[in-house]
C-alpha positions as a printed Julia matrix, in Angstrom:
325×3 Matrix{Float64}:
 66.29  71.71  149.33
 66.47  73.08  145.81
 69.94  73.15  144.25
 70.57  75.49  141.34
 73.64  75.32  139.13
 75.3   78.65  138.26
 77.39  79.79  135.3
 79.56  82.89  135.23
 82.46  84.57  136.99
 80.74  85.25  140.31
 83.69  85.38  142.76
 82.97  86.52  146.34
 85.73  87.26  148.86
 83.98  85.02  151.35
 80.52  83.53  151.96
 78.58  81.94  154.78
 75.32  80.11  154.99
 72.46  82.09  156.53
 68.71  81.99  157.14
 65.94  84.44  156.31
 62.54  83.6   157.79
 62.36  79.83  157.21
 64.62  79.86  154.15
 68.23  78.73  154.45
 70.73  79.8   151.78
 73.96  77.88  151.18
 76.64  78.06  148.48
 78.98  75.65  146.73
 82.18  77.51  145.82
 84.9   76.14  143.54
 88.14  75.91  145.55
 90.35  76.65  142.55
 88.55  79.59  140.91
 86.59  80.9   143.88
 83.44  81.04  141.73
 80.02  80.14  143.08
 78.91  76.99  141.29
 75.69  76.15  143.13
 73.04  77.91  145.19
 71.07  75.79  147.66
 67.74  76.96  149.09
 66.18  74.82  151.82
 63.15  75.11  154.11
 60.96  72.86  156.28
 57.96  71.15  154.68
 54.92  69.18  155.74
 54.94  65.4   155.4
 52.3   65.66  152.7
 54.79  67.54  150.52
 57.28  64.68  150.35
 57.74  62.91  147.01
 56.82  59.23  147.17
 57.7   56.02  145.36
 55.64  52.88  146.02
 55.85  49.55  144.29
 52.67  48.77  142.43
 50.77  45.51  143.06
 49.68  45.48  139.43
 51.81  43.93  136.68
 50.96  46.65  134.2
 52.25  49.39  136.52
 55.77  49.15  137.89
 55.4   51.81  140.57
 53.29  54.71  141.77
 55.44  57.84  141.76
 54.38  61.25  143.05
 57.01  63.96  142.48
 56.3   67.19  144.31
 58.08  70.54  144.35
 56.74  72.36  147.41
 56.71  76.18  147.34
 58.36  76.05  143.93
 56.74  79.22  142.56
 57.83  81.19  145.63
 61.41  79.89  145.45
 61.51  80.46  141.7
 60.64  84.15  142.09
 63.3   84.54  144.79
 65.98  82.89  142.66
 65.05  84.86  139.53
 65.34  88.09  141.51
 68.72  87.0   142.89
 69.92  86.12  139.4
 68.94  89.52  138.04
 71.0   91.31  140.69
 73.95  88.9   140.5
 74.1   89.55  136.76
 75.62  92.93  137.7
 78.56  91.12  139.32
 79.36  88.55  136.63
 76.64  85.88  136.75
 75.66  84.54  133.33
 72.84  82.17  134.19
 71.11  80.25  136.96
 69.71  77.0   135.58
 66.32  77.39  137.22
 64.67  74.79  135.0
 67.23  72.12  135.94
 67.03  72.41  139.71
 67.63  69.32  141.83
 64.93  68.7   144.44
 66.24  66.96  147.56
 64.41  65.77  150.67
 66.6   65.85  153.78
 65.43  63.75  156.76
 65.74  65.32  160.19
 64.91  62.16  162.11
 64.79  58.42  161.74
 61.05  58.63  161.17
 61.62  61.11  158.37
 64.22  58.85  156.82
 61.8   55.94  156.71
 59.04  58.14  155.26
 61.16  59.56  152.45
 61.08  57.07  149.58
 62.43  59.52  146.98
 65.64  61.2   148.12
 66.09  63.55  145.18
 65.11  64.09  141.59
 65.77  66.48  138.73
 63.3   67.64  136.12
 64.92  68.6   132.81
 63.69  69.65  129.4
 63.83  66.81  126.9
 65.75  67.28  123.68
 63.86  67.85  120.47
 63.37  64.33  119.06
 63.26  65.43  115.43
 66.99  66.13  115.33
 67.85  62.53  116.1
 65.16  61.21  113.76
 66.28  63.14  110.71
 67.49  60.89  107.88
 70.91  61.24  106.27
 71.01  64.08  103.77
 71.43  63.59  100.07
 74.7   65.21   98.9
 72.93  67.87   96.84
 71.38  69.41   99.96
 74.86  70.15  101.23
 76.49  71.09   97.92
 73.74  73.27   96.43
 73.98  75.92   99.2
 77.73  76.1    98.57
 77.18  76.67   94.86
 74.55  79.37   95.44
 76.82  81.06   98.0
 79.74  81.23   95.56
 77.51  82.47   92.76
 75.73  85.19   94.74
 78.78  86.22   96.81
 76.61  86.94   99.85
 74.46  85.12  102.35
 70.71  85.1   102.89
 70.21  86.58  106.35
 66.66  85.22  106.43
 67.94  81.65  106.65
 70.38  82.77  109.34
 67.39  83.99  111.36
 65.84  80.54  111.0
 69.0   78.76  112.14
 69.35  81.02  115.18
 65.67  80.59  116.0
 66.02  76.83  115.9
 69.0   77.01  118.24
 67.01  79.21  120.62
 64.19  76.64  120.67
 66.65  73.87  121.51
 68.02  76.02  124.34
 64.56  76.83  125.69
 64.93  80.54  124.8
 61.47  80.82  123.3
 61.13  84.62  123.33
 64.37  85.0   121.38
 63.22  82.19  119.06
 59.95  84.02  118.43
 61.89  87.16  117.5
 64.22  85.33  115.11
 61.41  83.55  113.31
 59.34  86.74  113.17
 62.26  88.68  111.68
 62.61  85.99  109.04
 58.98  86.5   108.02
 59.23  90.28  108.26
 62.34  90.34  106.11
 60.69  88.08  103.52
 57.18  89.53  103.36
 57.19  92.85  105.24
 58.37  94.95  102.29
 60.2   97.33  104.63
 57.1   98.26  106.63
 57.39  98.92  110.38
 53.92  99.74  111.7
 51.85  96.8   112.9
 48.91  97.54  110.63
 51.16  97.76  107.57
 53.02  94.57  108.47
 49.71  92.75  108.93
 48.56  93.93  105.52
 51.75  92.74  103.82
 51.63  89.36  105.57
 47.99  88.84  104.61
 48.75  89.78  101.0
 51.57  87.2   100.79
 49.89  84.21   99.11
 52.58  81.66   99.97
 52.65  82.73  103.63
 48.87  82.5   103.91
 48.9   79.03  102.36
 51.73  77.9   104.65
 49.92  79.08  107.78
 46.7   77.41  106.67
 48.35  74.09  105.85
 50.59  73.92  108.94
 49.64  75.6   112.22
 45.94  76.04  111.37
 45.41  72.55  109.99
 43.01  70.23  111.82
 45.76  67.77  112.73
 48.35  70.3   113.92
 47.37  70.15  117.61
 48.07  66.42  117.77
 51.72  66.99  116.88
 52.3   69.45  119.72
 53.64  68.49  123.16
 50.71  67.39  125.31
 51.08  70.3   127.74
 50.59  72.84  124.93
 47.53  71.37  123.27
 44.86  72.92  125.49
 46.33  76.41  125.11
 46.6   75.95  121.37
 42.94  74.96  121.26
 41.83  77.96  123.32
 44.08  80.59  121.72
 44.48  79.45  118.11
 42.04  76.66  117.35
 39.57  77.67  114.65
 41.29  80.96  113.77
 41.29  82.27  110.23
 44.64  83.05  108.65
 44.17  86.81  108.91
 43.27  86.56  112.62
 46.33  84.39  113.26
 48.58  86.91  111.52
 47.14  89.81  113.51
 47.68  87.9   116.75
 51.31  87.11  115.95
 52.05  90.71  114.94
 50.41  91.92  118.16
 52.59  89.6   120.23
 55.67  90.96  118.49
 54.51  94.48  119.39
 54.07  93.43  123.02
 57.54  91.9   123.17
 59.08  94.97  121.56
 58.07  97.13  124.54
 57.97  96.61  128.27
 56.05  98.28  131.07
 56.9   97.14  134.57
 53.52  98.37  135.82
 51.52  96.0   133.61
 50.36  92.91  135.47
 50.32  90.95  132.22
 53.7   92.18  131.0
 56.15  89.64  129.61
 59.19  88.52  131.57
 62.5   87.32  130.05
 62.69  84.7   132.81
 59.31  83.19  131.82
 60.37  81.79  128.45
 57.85  78.94  128.52
 55.0   81.44  128.19
 55.96  81.78  124.52
 56.93  78.22  123.76
 53.77  77.54  121.74
 54.21  80.64  119.58
 57.89  79.83  119.0
 57.07  76.29  117.87
 54.32  77.48  115.54
 56.55  80.1   113.92
 59.3   77.5   113.62
 57.0   75.25  111.59
 55.91  78.14  109.39
 59.46  79.39  108.85
 60.77  75.91  108.03
 58.46  75.74  105.04
 59.23  79.35  104.08
 62.94  78.59  104.37
 62.69  75.64  102.01
 60.92  77.9    99.5
 63.72  80.46   99.84
 66.32  77.74   99.37
 64.82  76.55   96.08
 64.37  80.12   94.9
 68.11  80.69   95.25
 68.84  77.36   93.53
 66.66  78.31   90.56
 67.96  81.87   90.33
 71.59  80.73   90.22
 71.01  77.6    88.11
 72.85  75.72   90.84
 71.44  72.32   89.85
 73.18  72.54   86.48
 76.51  73.19   88.21
 75.89  70.33   90.61
 75.15  68.03   87.68
 78.45  69.0    86.06
 80.32  68.18   89.26
 78.68  64.77   89.52
 79.33  63.95   85.87
 83.01  64.84   86.22
 83.25  62.74   89.34
 81.69  59.75   87.59
 84.19  60.13   84.71
 87.02  60.22   87.28
 87.79  63.79   86.26
 88.67  66.55   88.7
 85.36  67.97   90.0
 86.15  71.52   88.96
 83.58  73.89   87.43
 83.96  77.56   86.55
 80.83  79.44   87.63
 81.93  83.09   87.63
 79.08  85.34   86.48
C-alpha cells in the first residue's frame, strides 16, 4: 500500500473504498472538516518485491536493508493524473514524493516474511542553511541603508530569494525560472529572442567569469548530490561557457512553451528532471547577487552611513543618521 498525504479543501459528500483491476483505492477523511487527508492505493505483490531487513554478521555493517517500491512508476502516473483532476475541485497538492510504503501481510507466513513493515522516503533538507555561520551586523544593516537611500527594492534579488525557496521546496522548474529571470533582468538588456539573449549573456564579462569559475570548474561535480553527478558529466562536463549559456537559454525556451504531443515535453509534476539545472543556476545567481549587493552599497555610500551608526553607538550616542539625498 502507498499512502499519499493531501492538502486542500477537497470535501466529498460521501466516499467508499473500491477496486479497479488489482488496484484498491481507500480514503482517510477528516471527521470534523470532511476533507480528504490521505489517499491509499494498494495491490498484491510478489514475495520478491517485499522490502527486507536482515542483521549483518559483520561488525562493520549493522544490517542489510533492501527497500523496494513495487510498481511505483505506474502508481505515480495514476496519482498524478488523479491530482490534476482533483485540482478542479479544491485539491492543492498530493505529496507524491513523501508517500509511505506499507507491506500488509495476508497470512501468518506473510507476516513472518515481512521484516520491514513500512517506510517513508523524503527529500533531505539543504545542509548549507544549517551550516551557515552567524552574520556580521553589517550584512543585515547595509541592505536597510541602501533601501532607505534608493527608496525602492532590487527585484533581481527578490528573484534569487524566491528561487532559493523553490529549491528548498523541491519546485525545481519554478526555481529555474526565478534564477533565469534574475540573470535576464541583469544581463539581458531588454532582449526577448533567444539568440539576442544568448548574445547579451555571452558579452557579459562577469557572468562568463562566474559560470567558468563555478558550474564549469573541474571540482564542481564533486559538490553535487551523488545522484546528479553522472548527468552533470554527460550533459555539462567539458562545455565551454558559450555552449553552457546556449543550453540554458534553450531550456528556458522549452519551459516557456508546452506541446502535449511531444514525447520529450516537460511535465510540472516531474520537477526532479530540472533539479540539476536549478542548482547550477542557484550557484551562479548567488555570486551574481553578491555582486549586485556590493554595487548598491557602493552606489549609495552605505558603508559610510554604517560607520557613522557604529561610531555613535560606541560613543553611547543615539544611533541616528540623516541620509536624505
